Structures are given as C-alpha cells and as structure tokens.
C-alpha positions as CSV (number, residue, x, y, z in Angstrom):
1,X,-89.6,31.8,-25.9
2,X,-92.8,33.1,-27.6
3,X,-95.8,30.8,-28.3
4,X,-99.2,31.6,-29.7
5,X,-101.9,28.9,-29.4
6,X,-105.4,29.5,-31.0
7,X,-105.0,33.2,-30.4
8,X,-107.9,35.5,-31.6
9,X,-108.2,39.2,-31.2
10,X,-111.6,40.8,-31.6
11,X,-112.0,44.6,-31.0
12,X,-115.1,46.1,-29.3
13,X,-116.4,47.3,-32.7
14,X,-116.5,43.7,-33.9
15,X,-113.4,43.7,-36.1
16,X,-111.5,40.4,-35.9
17,X,-107.9,41.4,-36.2
18,X,-106.4,38.0,-35.6
19,X,-108.0,34.6,-36.1
20,X,-106.7,31.3,-34.6
21,X,-103.1,32.2,-34.7
22,X,-100.6,29.4,-33.8
23,X,-96.8,29.7,-33.9
24,X,-93.7,29.4,-31.8
25,X,-90.5,31.5,-31.8
26,X,-87.4,30.0,-30.2
27,X,-85.1,31.9,-28.0
28,X,-82.6,33.9,-30.0
29,X,-84.5,33.5,-33.3
30,X,-85.0,36.3,-35.7
31,X,-88.4,36.3,-37.4
32,X,-90.3,38.6,-39.8
33,X,-94.0,39.2,-39.9
34,X,-95.5,40.3,-43.2
35,X,-98.8,41.0,-44.8
36,X,-101.0,43.7,-46.3
37,X,-102.0,46.8,-44.5
38,X,-104.6,45.7,-41.9
39,X,-103.5,42.1,-42.0
40,X,-102.9,42.1,-38.2
41,X,-99.1,42.7,-38.0
42,X,-99.2,45.5,-35.5
43,X,-101.9,43.8,-33.4
44,X,-99.8,40.7,-33.1
45,X,-96.8,42.6,-31.9
46,X,-98.8,44.5,-29.4
47,X,-100.2,41.3,-27.9
48,X,-96.6,40.1,-27.2
49,X,-95.9,43.3,-25.2
50,X,-99.3,43.2,-23.5
51,X,-100.2,46.5,-25.0
52,X,-103.3,44.7,-26.2
53,X,-104.8,41.5,-24.8
54,X,-106.1,38.6,-26.9
55,X,-109.8,37.7,-26.8
56,X,-109.1,34.0,-26.7
57,X,-106.2,31.6,-26.8
58,X,-102.9,31.6,-24.9
59,X,-99.7,33.6,-25.4
60,X,-96.7,32.1,-23.6
61,X,-93.5,34.2,-23.1
62,X,-90.6,32.5,-21.3
63,X,-93.0,30.0,-19.8
64,X,-95.5,32.5,-18.6
65,X,-99.1,33.0,-19.9
66,X,-99.3,36.7,-20.3
67,X,-103.1,36.7,-20.6
68,X,-103.2,35.7,-17.0
69,X,-100.9,38.5,-15.8
70,X,-102.4,41.1,-13.5
71,X,-102.1,44.6,-14.7
72,X,-99.6,45.4,-12.0
73,X,-97.3,42.7,-13.4
74,X,-97.2,44.0,-16.9
75,X,-94.3,46.5,-16.3
76,X,-92.1,43.6,-15.1
77,X,-92.9,41.7,-18.4
78,X,-91.9,44.8,-20.4
79,X,-88.6,45.1,-18.7
80,X,-87.6,42.1,-20.9
81,X,-89.0,43.6,-24.1
82,X,-87.9,46.4,-26.3
83,X,-90.6,47.9,-28.6
84,X,-90.0,50.1,-31.6
85,X,-93.3,51.6,-32.6
86,X,-94.4,52.3,-36.2
87,X,-95.1,56.0,-35.4
88,X,-91.9,56.2,-33.3
89,X,-93.5,58.1,-30.4
90,X,-90.4,60.4,-30.0
91,X,-90.7,63.1,-27.4
92,X,-89.8,66.3,-29.2
93,X,-89.6,68.4,-26.1
94,X,-86.8,66.2,-24.7
95,X,-83.2,65.8,-25.9
96,X,-81.9,62.6,-27.5
97,X,-80.4,61.6,-24.1
98,X,-83.6,62.2,-22.2
99,X,-85.7,60.3,-24.8
100,X,-83.5,57.2,-24.2
101,X,-83.6,57.8,-20.4
102,X,-87.4,57.5,-20.2
103,X,-87.7,53.7,-20.2
104,X,-85.0,53.5,-17.5
105,X,-86.9,56.0,-15.4
106,X,-90.2,54.1,-15.8
107,X,-88.3,50.8,-15.0
108,X,-87.0,52.2,-11.8
109,X,-83.3,51.9,-12.6
110,X,-80.9,53.6,-10.2
111,X,-79.8,57.0,-11.4
112,X,-76.1,56.3,-11.1
113,X,-76.3,53.5,-13.7
114,X,-78.4,55.2,-16.3
115,X,-75.9,57.6,-17.9
116,X,-73.5,54.8,-18.8
117,X,-76.4,52.7,-20.2
118,X,-77.8,55.6,-22.3
119,X,-74.4,56.5,-23.8
120,X,-73.7,52.9,-24.6
121,X,-77.0,52.6,-26.4
122,X,-76.4,55.8,-28.3
123,X,-72.9,54.7,-29.2
124,X,-74.4,51.4,-30.6
125,X,-76.6,53.3,-33.0
126,X,-74.2,56.1,-33.9
127,X,-75.9,58.9,-32.0
128,X,-73.5,59.5,-29.1
129,X,-72.3,62.9,-30.5
130,X,-76.0,64.1,-30.7
131,X,-77.1,63.2,-27.1
132,X,-77.8,66.9,-26.4
133,X,-79.7,67.5,-29.6
134,X,-83.5,67.6,-29.9
135,X,-85.3,65.2,-32.2
136,X,-86.4,68.0,-34.5
137,X,-82.8,68.4,-35.5
138,X,-82.4,64.7,-36.5
139,X,-83.0,63.2,-39.9
140,X,-85.6,60.5,-40.4
141,X,-83.0,57.8,-40.2
142,X,-81.5,59.3,-37.1
143,X,-84.8,59.4,-35.3
144,X,-85.3,55.7,-36.1
145,X,-81.8,55.1,-34.6
146,X,-83.0,57.0,-31.5
147,X,-86.0,54.7,-31.2
148,X,-83.7,51.7,-31.4
149,X,-81.5,53.1,-28.7
150,X,-84.5,53.7,-26.5
151,X,-85.8,50.2,-27.1
152,X,-82.5,48.5,-26.2
153,X,-81.2,50.7,-23.4
154,X,-82.6,48.3,-20.7
155,X,-81.0,45.3,-22.5
156,X,-84.1,43.4,-23.4
157,X,-84.1,39.7,-24.3
158,X,-86.9,40.3,-26.9
159,X,-86.7,43.2,-29.4
160,X,-89.9,44.0,-31.4
161,X,-90.0,46.4,-34.3
162,X,-93.1,47.6,-36.2
163,X,-92.2,48.7,-39.8
164,X,-88.8,50.0,-38.7
165,X,-87.7,50.9,-42.2
166,X,-90.9,52.6,-43.3
167,X,-90.3,55.9,-45.1
168,X,-86.5,55.5,-45.1
169,X,-84.3,55.4,-48.1
170,X,-82.5,52.2,-49.1
171,X,-79.2,53.1,-47.4
172,X,-80.8,54.0,-44.1
173,X,-83.0,50.9,-44.3
174,X,-79.9,48.8,-44.8
175,X,-78.2,50.3,-41.8
176,X,-81.2,49.8,-39.6
177,X,-81.5,46.1,-40.6
178,X,-77.8,45.7,-39.9
179,X,-78.4,46.8,-36.3
180,X,-81.2,44.3,-35.8
181,X,-78.9,41.6,-37.2
182,X,-76.2,42.5,-34.7
183,X,-78.7,42.3,-31.8
184,X,-79.8,38.9,-33.1
185,X,-76.2,37.7,-33.3
186,X,-75.7,38.3,-29.6
187,X,-78.7,36.2,-28.6
188,X,-81.6,38.7,-28.6
189,X,-84.9,37.3,-29.9
190,X,-85.9,39.7,-32.7
191,X,-89.4,40.1,-34.3
192,X,-89.9,42.6,-37.1
193,X,-93.1,43.5,-38.9
194,X,-92.4,44.8,-42.4
195,X,-93.9,45.0,-45.9
196,X,-90.5,45.9,-47.4
197,X,-90.1,43.4,-50.3
198,X,-86.3,44.0,-50.5
199,X,-85.7,42.9,-46.9
200,X,-88.0,39.9,-47.3
201,X,-86.4,38.8,-50.6
202,X,-82.9,38.8,-49.1
203,X,-83.6,37.3,-45.7
204,X,-82.7,33.7,-44.7
205,X,-84.9,34.0,-41.6
206,X,-88.4,32.7,-41.0
207,X,-91.4,34.7,-42.3
208,X,-94.8,34.7,-40.7
209,X,-97.3,35.8,-43.4
210,X,-100.7,37.2,-42.3
211,X,-103.7,37.7,-44.5
212,X,-106.8,39.4,-43.1
213,X,-105.9,38.1,-39.6
214,X,-105.0,34.6,-40.6
215,X,-101.5,33.1,-40.6
216,X,-100.7,31.7,-44.0
217,X,-97.2,30.4,-43.6
C-alpha cells in the first residue's frame, strides 16, 4: 500500500528533514509515527499526500511512484487520502456542514450526492446536530471531530493524522483514537503521528520511531 525506499527530504535552506527512510505499510494496517519535535513526523506524512516531494528515493502508493506524478495528477491521488492537519485548518467563516463540504467541492463530486455524504460523516463523529453551527462555537474536541469528518467524507482508503490528540484532555483523546480504530477495523489504512505516550504505551500496532530524520525502529 505505502512503501518508502531510500527516501530523503532536504529543504532549500539545507535542512535534512528525512534521511534514507525505508518502510512498508500494508493495506488496512494501522501504524503510529513517533519522535521528538522536529524529528520529521509531519514531513513524512506530507510526502505521502504529495504536499511535499522527496529529494531522493521512491514513494510507492498502491503501486504508483508518486514522485513521478505530474502536478495535474496529484488531486486524483488525494481523492484516496484523508489528511488531518496538526493545525486543523478549520474555516471559521463557514458552518460545520460547509467545512465538510469543501473536499467534495474540490474533488468534483456531484451536488446531489454531497449532502448525504456530509451528514453521514458528521453522524459518524457525533456532530450531526451541529451542522449549522460555526467552528467558533465548538469545543477543541469537537473541532477535531470536524476535521476527522472532513477527512473521511470522500471515503478515502488511506487516513493520515498529524498529532490528532494534541491539546485535548484524556477523555477527548480517547474518543478520537476510538474513531481511528473504527476506521481501521473496516479496512482503512491509518497512519498517525503522535508524541502521546499514553497512546503509544497501550497500542498493539506497529510504531515507526524517528530521531533527527532517521528511522530508528
């Protein structure tokens, strides 16, 4: 499903964010990425979604080398990927419903099918009754649920989350992780970057540990 081979990422300022990364994630697997701040977790996730491009090496997703994709083909790649950003990127001038609508609009989905998809996603995360609310009225945990609904509304086969439980209390964090587990259980490939020791201590899933851009385990 996802394979990194000798992947390096060097930014224009000379910073080597990732160094000779090799790993494979199987279809339907749930994997955690951990490491200190600046270890390269966010960069690794962004490479999978082609938000960033690797400097060297190959990244294969579903048999396709995404480093060879033309820019015009990237939106088609992202139709299969749901991404939950660390800084959420919620649009505060749009309702909960319209925030979740956005990726469907970008993806060119037919208008008649969007409402049912949006309400199904909101129901999945427990926000159906707040579809007309604006994000400013939501709690931190509810905003994270909104981000999850927006990431899964187009029914991706890969779900990526960057520090999804950051700044949430233990109960909210537990609920968020339960949602990711439910997606994994129905066959979605889930990749989560986190430094939350509680989550990592209790998980039975594989952990990819980064240290200054190098993969330790």
